[in-house]
C-alpha positions in Angstrom: 68.4 -38.4 -1.1 71.0 -35.9 0.1 68.6 -32.9 -0.9 65.8 -34.5 1.1 68.2 -35.3 3.9 67.2 -39.1 3.7 69.9 -41.6 4.8 70.8 -44.5 2.7 69.7 -46.7 5.5 66.3 -45.3 5.4 65.9 -45.7 1.7 67.0 -49.3 2.0 64.5 -49.9 4.9 61.7 -48.1 3.0 62.4 -50.4 -0.2 62.3 -53.4 2.0 59.1 -52.2 3.4 57.5 -51.3 0.2 58.4 -54.9 -1.1 56.6 -56.3 1.9 53.6 -54.3 1.1 53.5 -55.9 -2.3 54.0 -59.5 -0.8 50.9 -58.9 1.3 48.9 -57.4 -1.5 49.8 -60.2 -4.0 49.9 -63.3 -1.7 52.2 -65.1 -4.2 55.5 -62.9 -4.6 58.3 -62.9 -2.1 60.2 -59.8 -0.9 63.4 -60.9 -2.5 61.7 -61.6 -5.8 60.3 -58.0 -5.7 63.5 -56.6 -4.9 65.3 -58.4 -7.8 62.5 -57.2 -10.1 63.1 -53.6 -8.9 66.7 -54.0 -9.6 66.3 -55.4 -13.0 63.9 -52.6 -13.9 66.0 -49.7 -12.7 67.5 -47.6 -15.5 69.4 -45.5 -13.0 72.5 -47.6 -11.8 72.5 -45.7 -8.3 69.1 -46.8 -7.6 69.6 -50.2 -8.7 72.6 -50.2 -6.4 70.2 -49.6 -3.4 68.3 -52.6 -4.3 71.4 -54.7 -4.6 72.5 -53.4 -1.1 69.1 -54.4 0.3 69.6 -58.2 -0.5 72.7 -58.8 1.7 71.3 -56.9 4.6 67.9 -58.8 4.6 68.0 -61.9 2.9 71.5 -63.5 3.4 72.4 -64.9 6.8 
């Protein structure tokens, strides 16, 4: 991310938008469910942490 000069905020937003695309495509999944699947499938802890960071910003009020 630093090499590409992409901020963590932009990465989180992209992940949220990516999940939204899958929600529209599937018609049955939710964004939160897709984000949780992403977190559970990540082998890299730093990438999983980005998904974990998305949840409180977008799903918990």
